[in-house]
C-alpha positions as protocol buffer text, in pm:
chain_id: "A"
residue {
  index: 1
  type: MET
  ca { x: 8360 y: -1539 z: 22452 }
}
residue {
  index: 2
  type: LEU
  ca { x: 8595 y: -1818 z: 22352 }
}
residue {
  index: 3
  type: PRO
  ca { x: 8876 y: -1759 z: 22102 }
}
residue {
  index: 4
  type: PRO
  ca { x: 8816 y: -1884 z: 21747 }
}
residue {
  index: 5
  type: LEU
  ca { x: 8928 y: -2234 z: 21661 }
}
residue {
  index: 6
  type: PRO
  ca { x: 9260 y: -2246 z: 21476 }
}
residue {
  index: 7
  type: VAL
  ca { x: 9239 y: -2344 z: 21111 }
}
residue {
  index: 8
  type: SER
  ca { x: 9393 y: -2684 z: 21052 }
}
residue {
  index: 9
  type: ASP
  ca { x: 9339 y: -3017 z: 20888 }
}
residue {
  index: 10
  type: PRO
  ca { x: 8992 y: -3169 z: 20911 }
}
residue {
  index: 11
  type: ILE
  ca { x: 8912 y: -3358 z: 21227 }
}
residue {
  index: 12
  type: ARG
  ca { x: 8834 y: -3721 z: 21154 }
}
residue {
  index: 13
  type: VAL
  ca { x: 8548 y: -3852 z: 21366 }
}
residue {
  index: 14
  type: SER
  ca { x: 8329 y: -4157 z: 21383 }
}
residue {
  index: 15
  type: GLU
  ca { x: 7972 y: -4143 z: 21261 }
}
residue {
  index: 16
  type: ARG
  ca { x: 7853 y: -4197 z: 21619 }
}
residue {
  index: 17
  type: PHE
  ca { x: 8052 y: -3894 z: 21743 }
}
residue {
  index: 18
  type: ARG
  ca { x: 7920 y: -3676 z: 21460 }
}
residue {
  index: 19
  type: LEU
  ca { x: 7561 y: -3777 z: 21536 }
}
residue {
  index: 20
  type: THR
  ca { x: 7617 y: -3701 z: 21905 }
}
residue {
  index: 21
  type: LEU
  ca { x: 7755 y: -3360 z: 21813 }
}
residue {
  index: 22
  type: GLU
  ca { x: 7456 y: -3287 z: 21588 }
}
residue {
  index: 23
  type: ALA
  ca { x: 7215 y: -3395 z: 21863 }
}
residue {
  index: 24
  type: ALA
  ca { x: 7386 y: -3166 z: 22116 }
}
residue {
  index: 25
  type: ILE
  ca { x: 7354 y: -2871 z: 21877 }
}
residue {
  index: 26
  type: ILE
  ca { x: 6985 y: -2939 z: 21820 }
}
residue {
  index: 27
  type: GLU
  ca { x: 6923 y: -2973 z: 22194 }
}
residue {
  index: 28
  type: LEU
  ca { x: 7105 y: -2646 z: 22274 }
}
residue {
  index: 29
  type: GLU
  ca { x: 6915 y: -2454 z: 22006 }
}
residue {
  index: 30
  type: ALA
  ca { x: 6582 y: -2603 z: 22112 }
}
residue {
  index: 31
  type: GLY
  ca { x: 6657 y: -2519 z: 22476 }
}
residue {
  index: 32
  type: ALA
  ca { x: 6743 y: -2160 z: 22382 }
}
residue {
  index: 33
  type: ALA
  ca { x: 6418 y: -2127 z: 22185 }
}
residue {
  index: 34
  type: ARG
  ca { x: 6219 y: -2274 z: 22475 }
}
residue {
  index: 35
  type: ASP
  ca { x: 6388 y: -2038 z: 22724 }
}
residue {
  index: 36
  type: GLU
  ca { x: 6329 y: -1742 z: 22494 }
}
residue {
  index: 37
  type: ARG
  ca { x: 5956 y: -1818 z: 22484 }
}
residue {
  index: 38
  type: GLN
  ca { x: 5953 y: -1821 z: 22865 }
}
residue {
  index: 39
  type: LEU
  ca { x: 6122 y: -1481 z: 22875 }
}
residue {
  index: 40
  type: ARG
  ca { x: 5793 y: -1298 z: 22811 }
}
residue {
  index: 41
  type: GLN
  ca { x: 5639 y: -1449 z: 23123 }
}
residue {
  index: 42
  type: ILE
  ca { x: 5917 y: -1344 z: 23361 }
}
residue {
  index: 43
  type: GLY
  ca { x: 5829 y: -1033 z: 23561 }
}
residue {
  index: 44
  type: ASN
  ca { x: 6144 y: -984 z: 23766 }
}
residue {
  index: 45
  type: ALA
  ca { x: 6406 y: -781 z: 23577 }
}
residue {
  index: 46
  type: ASP
  ca { x: 6701 y: -964 z: 23734 }
}
residue {
  index: 47
  type: HIS
  ca { x: 6551 y: -1303 z: 23658 }
}
residue {
  index: 48
  type: ARG
  ca { x: 6486 y: -1189 z: 23300 }
}
residue {
  index: 49
  type: ARG
  ca { x: 6851 y: -1077 z: 23269 }
}
residue {
  index: 50
  type: ARG
  ca { x: 6976 y: -1415 z: 23394 }
}
residue {
  index: 51
  type: GLN
  ca { x: 6743 y: -1592 z: 23152 }
}
residue {
  index: 52
  type: GLN
  ca { x: 6887 y: -1385 z: 22866 }
}
residue {
  index: 53
  type: LEU
  ca { x: 7240 y: -1481 z: 22977 }
}
residue {
  index: 54
  type: LEU
  ca { x: 7137 y: -1847 z: 22972 }
}
residue {
  index: 55
  type: ILE
  ca { x: 6995 y: -1811 z: 22620 }
}
residue {
  index: 56
  type: SER
  ca { x: 7312 y: -1637 z: 22500 }
}
residue {
  index: 57
  type: ALA
  ca { x: 7530 y: -1911 z: 22650 }
}
residue {
  index: 58
  type: GLN
  ca { x: 7323 y: -2185 z: 22486 }
}
residue {
  index: 59
  type: LEU
  ca { x: 7339 y: -2018 z: 22145 }
}
residue {
  index: 60
  type: GLU
  ca { x: 7711 y: -1947 z: 22180 }
}
residue {
  index: 61
  type: ARG
  ca { x: 7779 y: -2311 z: 22265 }
}
residue {
  index: 62
  type: ALA
  ca { x: 7564 y: -2431 z: 21972 }
}
residue {
  index: 63
  type: PHE
  ca { x: 7752 y: -2194 z: 21740 }
}
residue {
  index: 64
  type: ARG
  ca { x: 8091 y: -2322 z: 21859 }
}
residue {
  index: 65
  type: LEU
  ca { x: 7979 y: -2683 z: 21816 }
}
residue {
  index: 66
  type: ARG
  ca { x: 7858 y: -2599 z: 21462 }
}
residue {
  index: 67
  type: GLU
  ca { x: 8202 y: -2454 z: 21387 }
}
residue {
  index: 68
  type: LEU
  ca { x: 8357 y: -2776 z: 21513 }
}
residue {
  index: 69
  type: LEU
  ca { x: 8110 y: -2983 z: 21311 }
}
residue {
  index: 70
  type: GLU
  ca { x: 8211 y: -2798 z: 20993 }
}
residue {
  index: 71
  type: ARG
  ca { x: 8571 y: -2906 z: 21049 }
}
residue {
  index: 72
  type: THR
  ca { x: 8489 y: -3274 z: 21088 }
}
residue {
  index: 73
  type: VAL
  ca { x: 8498 y: -3547 z: 20828 }
}
residue {
  index: 74
  type: LEU
  ca { x: 8382 y: -3901 z: 20880 }
}
residue {
  index: 75
  type: ARG
  ca { x: 8671 y: -4137 z: 20920 }
}
residue {
  index: 76
  type: ARG
  ca { x: 8672 y: -4471 z: 20753 }
}
residue {
  index: 77
  type: ASP
  ca { x: 8649 y: -4728 z: 21025 }
}
residue {
  index: 78
  type: ARG
  ca { x: 8892 y: -5002 z: 20951 }
}
residue {
  index: 79
  type: VAL
  ca { x: 8740 y: -5342 z: 20998 }
}
residue {
  index: 80
  type: PRO
  ca { x: 9010 y: -5588 z: 21094 }
}
residue {
  index: 81
  type: ALA
  ca { x: 9053 y: -5871 z: 20849 }
}
residue {
  index: 82
  type: MET
  ca { x: 8907 y: -6197 z: 20963 }
}
residue {
  index: 83
  type: PRO
  ca { x: 9173 y: -6456 z: 21040 }
}
residue {
  index: 84
  type: GLN
  ca { x: 9188 y: -6747 z: 20805 }
}
residue {
  index: 85
  type: ILE
  ca { x: 9048 y: -7062 z: 20962 }
}
residue {
  index: 86
  type: LYS
  ca { x: 9227 y: -7373 z: 20853 }
}
residue {
  index: 87
  type: SER
  ca { x: 9007 y: -7661 z: 20769 }
}
residue {
  index: 88
  type: ARG
  ca { x: 9066 y: -7987 z: 20953 }
}
residue {
  index: 89
  type: TYR
  ca { x: 8961 y: -8183 z: 20650 }
}
């Protein structure tokens, strides 16, 4: 198990990064649910144990990413000012 994240200031992220993080969490949780459904069909005890380890790892990773997500805030992307174009006329 990984150590807990230290408490600190919020992590400023782009909207794109936050969406990517959310998608990764959803994919990990969906994969764990899919693998858990397959567990009933596995006859070999060792294979079943490895499948359970996979499920635990997926859920642990999703949990850690959710903890990270809670610490994030969307940063304001600074749009550079457009340069003034001098008229020739």
